[in-house]
N, C-alpha and C positions, 0 to 999 in steps of 0.2 A: 377522470383517469388520465394518466400521463405517460409519455413515452420520452426516453432519453437516449441520445446517440453517444456511445462511450468507446473510447480508444485506449488501450493498454499497451504500454511500450516496454520492450524487453531490450536490454543492452548488456555489454560487459564493461562495467566501469572499472577505472583504475585509480591510480593515486594522484593523477592530474586533474584538478577540477575544471580548469579551462577546457581541456580536451573533452571531458565528460559533458560540459555544458554545450559545447559546439555540436557534439553528436546528439544530444537531446533535441536542440533546436532544429537540427536538420530532419530527424525523424518526425518531430511534431509537425513540421512544415509538410513533409510528404503525407502525412496522415490526414491533413485537412481535406483531402479528397472525399472523406466520410462525413464532413461538416460536423464533427463532434462538439457537443456541449460540455463533455467532461473528458479530460486526458489524465490518466493515471500512470505515475512513474514508479519505479521500484524502490526498495530500500537502498540506502547507501548510493543514491543515484549519482550524486556529484562528488563523492569522495569514498573510495574503496580503500581505506587505510586508517585503522583505528588510532594509530599514533599521532596522526595529524589533525584528529577531531577537534581538539581544543583550540589549536592555532588557527584553524579555518573557521571556527565558530566565533572567534574573537576578532578576526582580521577583516580585510576589505572584501574577501572572496564571498562571504555570504551576502553581504550588501549588494554586490554586482549580480550574484545568482538571482536574488529575490527581484532585483530590479529588471533583469532580463526577461524573467518569466511573467512579471506584471506587465510589461510593455507587450508581450506576446499575447497574453489573455486578453488585454483590451483591444489589440488590433484585430484579433480573429474572433472575439466574442465568444470565448470558451473559458471554462473553468479548468485549472490545473491542480491536480493533487500531487504535491511532492511526496514520494512514497516515504522517505525520511531524510533528514538532514540535521547535523549536530548543532545544537543551540546552547550557548553559554548561560542563558538566563531561563528561569522557570516562568510559567505563564503569568505569575503575579509580579514579575520583574526582579525578583531575587536571583543573585548570581548562584550558579551551581558551583558547589565547593569541592576541594580535593582534586582539582585539575579535571574532573569529569565533565560530561555534557549530558543534556537530554538528547534522546534520539526522537526527533519530532516529525510527525506527518502534518504538513501545512497545506491548506486549501486556499488557493487564490481565485478570487471571483473573476467574472468577466469584465468587471471594472477595475481590475488590477489590485484589489485589496486583499489583505489576509483575513479571512472571514471564519476560519476554524483551525484549531490546532489540537493534535492529540499526541502525547508524550507516551512512548512505549512502556507498558506495564511489566511485561514479563521478559527477563533477560536471559539469554542463551548461554548459561554456564554449564557445558556438558563435555563429555568425552566422546568422540566420533572416530571410528576406525577409518580415517582417511589420512591424507598427507599432513594436514593441520593438526590432527590428533586431539587438541584440547582447545575449546573455545570458552572464554570467560569475558563476557561483555560488561560485567559489573566492574571490571577494572577500569573501564573507560566511560561507562554510562551510568547515570543515576535513573532509577525507574521513576515513571510518572505516577501521579495520583490515580487511584482506582476510579475510573469513571467511564461512562459510555457517551462517546462523542458522535452527534449526528449533525447533518446540515441539510436543509431542503433546497434542491435545485430544480426549479420548474415543475414543482409538485412531486418530485422523486426524492425521497429521503435517503441520503448517503450516510453510511456508518463507517467509522475509521477503526482500523487495527493494524498491526504491524507484525509480520513474520511469525516469530515463536508464540505469539498470542493465539496462533491458530490451533495449538494443542490444548487450549483451555476454553471449553465450550460455554462456560458461564459467562464470559464476556460477550459473546455472540447472542446469548439469551437476553442480556441487558440491552444490547443494540436492537434486538427484535422488539422488545418491549417498548422501545422508544420510537418505533415504527419504521425502522430501516427497511427500505426496499431493495437497496444494493448495498453490500458490504465490501469494501476494498480490503485486500490483504497484500500490500506491498512487501517484498521479501527479498532475502538474499540466501534462500534455502540451499544448504549444501547439496551436492550431488548425491551423496549417499543416502542422506535422510529423504531427499526429495524422491529419489527413485522408489523408496520404500513406502512413503506415506503422503506425499503431497496431494495427489488426486483424491486419495481416499478421504483425507481430512477436509479438503475443499468441498467435495461432493456432499459429505455428511452435513457440514455446516449449512450448505444451500438446502438440503432436503429437511433437516430437522427444524429449521427456522423458516422454511418456505420463502425464501428470498433469493435474489441474485447475488452470486459471488464472483469477484474476479480476483484471482491470485496472480499478482504481477511480479514476476521474479527476474533476478539477475541470471545471466547465462554464461557458461564456459570458464575458461581459466583467467583469473585475475592477476595472479602471480604464481611463483613456483610451487605454492602449497594450497592455494584456495581456489576451489572449482564449485560453481554453482549449477543448479539443476535446469534452469530455464523453465520450459513447459508452461509459460504464461497462459492462462486459461480463463474462460468464463463459463460458469454453470448457471442453470435456470432454477426457479423455485421448485421444479419437479425433478431436479438432478440431471437434466439434460446437459451435455457437454455442447455448448454452442459455438466455440471456436478455440483452437489451441496451437501454440507454436512448438517448435521442437527444442531440444536441449542446448542448442548453440546459436539460434538465429538472433541477429540484431534487427529487429523488425518490430511490428506492431500487429495487434488484432483489433477487430471491431466487432461490437455487438449492440444490441438495442435492449434497453429495459422497458418492459411494458407493464405498468401497474394493473391494468385491466386483467392480463394474464395471471399475475400473481394473485389477484383478488379472486379469480376463478379457482385457483388451486386451493386457497384457503377456505373458500365456501364449500367446495365439494369434500374436502378433507380438514375439517376444523380442529386441527390438532391443538392449537393454542387454547381453545375452549375445553378440551379434554384433560388438560394438565391437572394433576392432583398433587404434585410435589412441587411447591413453589417456595423459593427461599425468601 
C-alpha cells in the first residue's frame, strides 16, 4: 500500500503567460513545505485568453513554460500536472487544423520528462446566465480522442480529466476500471455553475468510484466578463472533504492519498463487484 503527498494550486490566471508562470513558480516554491510528490495546476493555468491559444501553442512560450517546469520538477523531485495548456499538435504528431488547438493536461515527472498527456474530450459549448453569457470552446479547441489516461506515481495511480469532463461520469468509470486511486479535475469552472454544482459533482465522482478526487480550479475575475468559482478541494473515497480553499484565494491546499484507506473502503462496501450494468 502507498501514500502520496499532493498539493493543488489555485490562482487567477490572465492573458500574460509570463506573469502566470512566475506566479505558479512562486506558489509551488512556497508549497514545498509539504514535500509534495505531486503538484496539480488548474485549467488554462498559463493562458486565460482563448484568442491567443494558437499563437502561444506555436510560439516560444510553450517551450519556455515546459522547460521551466521540467527544471523545477527535477530540482525538487516532484511530479507536476499542468492542468491544461494549448498544444498545436496531436499526441501522434499531427498538426491540429483550422487554427484550433488541443487542450492538453501534461504530466511532468520528477526527472523532468513529459510522461503522460490527456487531451480534453468534452468541450464547454453552453449558455450561462453570467456576464460572459455564451461559451463555445469548440471555436478554439479540437476535442481529444476518447480514452482514459492514467499514470502510476509511487504506487498511486493518477487519472486525468479536465473541467467539463466532470459532468460525464462514464469517463470516471473508465478511469476507475484502469485502477485510478486519485483523479485530478483541473478546471476553470464558472462562478455561476460552480456555485450550483462544483462540490456536488466532485463528491459524487469520489463516492461512486471510491477514489480520491481533487478539483483544482481557477478563482476570481480574469477580465471584465469572466469569473471563476475557486473552491479548489480534495475529497476522500468516502466523500469526506479533506481540504478546501475559498472562491478568491491565490493559494494551495495539501492532502495525502492513502491507498490502504481506499482499499478498506472498497473492501467494506464492494460496489464495483456489485455492478450489474456494465457498458
